[in-house]
N, C-alpha and C positions, 0 to 999 in steps of 0.2 A: 236381602242381605242386611237390611237395617237393624233387625233385632240382634243378629249375630255380631254386628259391628258395635252395637250398644253394649252387649255383654263383654266384648273384648276390651272396649274402652274402660269399662268399669273394673275389669280385672287389673288393668294397668294403673288406673287411678287409685284403687285400693292398695296396690303394691307400693306406689309412690308415697302414699300417706303413711304407711307403716315404716318404710325404709327411711324417709326423710325425717320422720318423727324421732328417729334414733340419732339424729345429729350428724349423719355421715355426709360426705361430699366426694366429688370426683369419681375415680374408679371404684372406690369402696361403696359409694351410693349406687353406682351402676350394677355392681355385683349383688348388692342387697335387693335391688328392684327385681333383678332376674330371679333370685331365689324366692322372693315373695310372690311373683307371678306364678312360678312353678308350684308354690304351695297354696294357690287359690283354692277356695272351698266355700262357695256361696250359691244361693239360688238366684239365677238371672231370669230374664224374660224368655229365654229359650230353654230353660230347664236348669238343672244343677251344673255348676261350673267347677270343674276340677281337672287335673291332669295326671297321667300316669308317669312312671319313672323315665319314659322316653320323651316326655313333653307333649304327648298326644292327648287330646281331649278324652275324658272318660265317657262323654256323651257320644254314642255311636249312631245317632239318628242321621240318616242320609236321604237326600232327595235326588232322584234321577229326572232330568229334564229332557224333553223332546222339542223339536221345532215344528210348529203348526202355523201355517199362514205367515211365516216369516218371524214368528215370535217364540221365545222359549216359554214352555208351559210345563208344570210338574206332571210327570208321568206316573211316578210312584214314590211314596215316602215310607220308610221302614227303619227298623233298628238293625244295624250291622252286627252279625254274630260271629 
C-alpha cells in the first residue's frame, strides 16, 4: 500500500500548495483544498492520478488477495471494467 499512500499524499500536498498559494485561510482554504484534490491530474508512481465526478479514482486497477500460509498474497490483478 506504500505506493498508493505516496500518491495520495502527493495529491494532498499538490492541492495544499495550489490552495495556500492563493492566500486563503480557514474554511475557504479547506474548501479550496477539497476542490484541488478533486481536480488532481498527474502521473504518480501507481499510474495516472485523477478522479471522476463522484470522487472515485479514474484508475480502475484492482488486486484480489487470498490467504496462503496465514499471509495475504495477490491472487489476481486487473483493470475493472
